[in-house]
N, C-alpha and C positions, 0 to 999 in steps of 0.2 A: 363851860358854857351856862347861863343866868335865863327864867323862866321871865321875862318883867311885866308887868298888867301895868297900866297907863290910860288916855288921851290923853286928845289935840288938844293943847292948849291954847295953838295959836296957828300963822304958816311955820310952816316947817318947827312948830314945836312939839314934841311930845313934853307929858309929864309922867316920871314916873309912880305912881303909889305903891307899887310891891317889887321886889324883887328876891329871884330866891334860887338858889346855887342848885342848877341839874350834872348829873353824875353821867346820866348818858343822852344822850338825843340823836335821835334816827335823823329828825326834818322841820324845817323852819319851818313856823307857821305867826302870821299876820293875821289882826284882828283889825281893822276898821271902812268907812264910808270909801264906796271906789271914788274915786277923783276921775281917772281916763280908762274907759272901755275899748279899746279898738280891737278889729281881730286880729294882731296880734301879741297883743300884751296888754291888761290893769292895773293901773298902777291905786295903792292904796296908803296915804299917809311919808305919801312921796317916793315911795320906794319898785321902781316897776318890777311885775311878774312876763314872764312871757309866758305864752300861750300856744297847743298846739290842738292836732288830732288824738293825741293820747291823755290831754290835760278833760279831767272829770268834771261836772259840775251837780249840782245840790242846793233844789229848791228849801225854800225854811220845813220843811216834813220831813228833809233828811230825802225823800227821792230823789232820783235820777233826772234831770233833764233837759238837754245839750245847750250847744251856743247860742240860739237863736235866738231860743226860751229865757235863758239868764242879758241877756242883750236889752232885750222887751222888758224884760223886770228890774232892771238897770234904770234902764233909759225912766221910766215910767213913778220914779220917784229921785230926788236928789237925795235922800239920807241913807241908803243902802247898805250894810255892812256886808261886809263879808267876812273868814276866812278863807287865808289862802295857807295850801299847807305847798310847799320844796323840799320832796328828801337828800337827804346829803349824799357825796360822794365818801368814801373811806378815808377819804384825806380829813374831811369836815367842812369845805367846802357845798354849800350847795350846789344843784345842780343847774339853775338859775331858767327850768322854765316850769312852773305850777302841774301841781300834779294832781292839784284838787282846788276846786274853788265852791265852797260853800258859802251860800246866803243864810246869813242870821238872824233877821226878822220880816 
C-alpha cells in the first residue's frame, strides 16, 4: 500500500508530490475538492464514493453535522475540500461506501 500526496493539475490529472510506502492500511482516504455531491454519492478527483445513512459528516471544526448541513456548506463554495474515508474489507478492497466525510476548509 502507498500513501500518495499531490494536487489536481488538470482535468483527470493528478500530480504526485510525495509517495510513501505503508505497511498496513485499514482504510482508503481521499482529499480534494467536491465535484458532484448528490443524495447517494460524492465525487472527488474523479472518484465517486457512495454515501448512506451510516456515513458520518464533520465540519471544518471536526463537529458532527448532518447531510443537509454538509450539502449546504458544499453548495455555498465551489472550492470545498473534503476528506473521504472508506474502511477496507479484510481482503484489502474498499467497502465502496464512505464511512466518514470531513470538510477540510
